[in-house]
Structure formats: C-alpha cells, structure tokens
C-alpha positions in Angstrom: -15.5 1.8 16.4 -17.5 2.3 13.2 -15.2 5.2 12.3 -12.1 3.0 12.5 -13.7 0.4 10.3 -14.8 2.9 7.7 -11.4 4.6 7.8 -9.7 1.3 7.3 -11.8 0.4 4.3 -11.2 3.9 2.8 -7.4 3.5 3.2 -7.5 0.2 1.5 -9.7 1.5 -1.3 -7.6 4.6 -2.0 -4.3 2.6 -1.8 -5.5 -0.1 -4.2 -6.8 2.6 -6.6 -3.3 4.3 -6.6 -1.4 1.0 -6.9 -1.4 1.0 -10.8 -0.2 4.5 -10.9 2.7 3.7 -8.6 3.5 0.6 -10.7 3.5 2.7 -13.9 5.8 5.3 -12.4 8.2 2.7 -11.2 8.2 1.0 -14.7 8.8 4.4 -16.2 11.7 5.2 -13.9 13.3 1.8 -14.7 12.9 2.3 -18.4 13.9 5.9 -18.9 16.9 6.3 -16.6 20.3 4.9 -16.3 19.6 2.6 -13.3 21.2 -0.8 -13.4 22.1 -3.6 -11.0 20.9 -3.6 -7.4 19.4 -0.2 -7.7 17.1 -1.5 -10.5 16.1 -4.4 -8.4 15.3 -2.3 -5.3 13.3 0.2 -7.5 11.3 -2.7 -8.8 10.3 -3.7 -5.3 8.8 -0.3 -4.5 5.4 -1.4 -5.8 5.4 -4.5 -3.6 6.4 -2.5 -0.5 3.7 0.1 -1.3 1.0 -2.5 -1.5 2.2 -4.3 1.6 2.2 -1.0 3.5 -1.4 -0.2 2.4 -2.6 -3.6 3.4 -1.0 -3.6 6.8 -2.3 0.0 7.6 -5.8 -1.0 6.6 -5.7 -4.3 8.5 -4.3 -2.5 11.5 -6.9 0.2 11.6 -9.7 -2.3 11.1 -8.3 -4.6 13.9 -8.2 -1.7 16.3 -11.9 -0.9 15.5 -12.9 -4.5 16.0 -10.9 -4.7 19.2 -12.6 -1.5 20.5 -16.0 -3.0 19.7 -15.3 -6.2 21.6 -15.6 -8.4 18.5 -11.9 -9.4 18.6 
C-alpha cells in the first residue's frame, strides 16, 4: 500500500522533472531539421503526450495503492 503511494509520487516527481528536457529536445528537433506540415504538428504534441502519460501512470499507481488500503 505505502509502497504504491511512494512509487506513484516518485514517478510523478521524476516525470515532471524531465518534462522541460523533453520540451527543449522537441523544440530543438523542430527548429534544426527539415520537418514541415503534419509532421511538425505531431512532433509538437510529443511534450503533451509525455506529460499526460506521466500523470496517468502516477495517478493509476496511486489509485491502486489507495484501493488496496481500503480508502477508495
């Protein structure tokens, strides 16, 4: 129970810490390469999908921990 909660918070903390790095790399890839049109738009959404994935994994792990403890 407590392990799941701690692991969920660690996942969120590490993911949020790495989010600016992912955003900088995406911006660098958009600026330095010959990507245009739909490919550029999809590449720009990588940061959004990364942050959504980190949030959903962290929330899912925390929910399982709360469910196992009987609080949810």
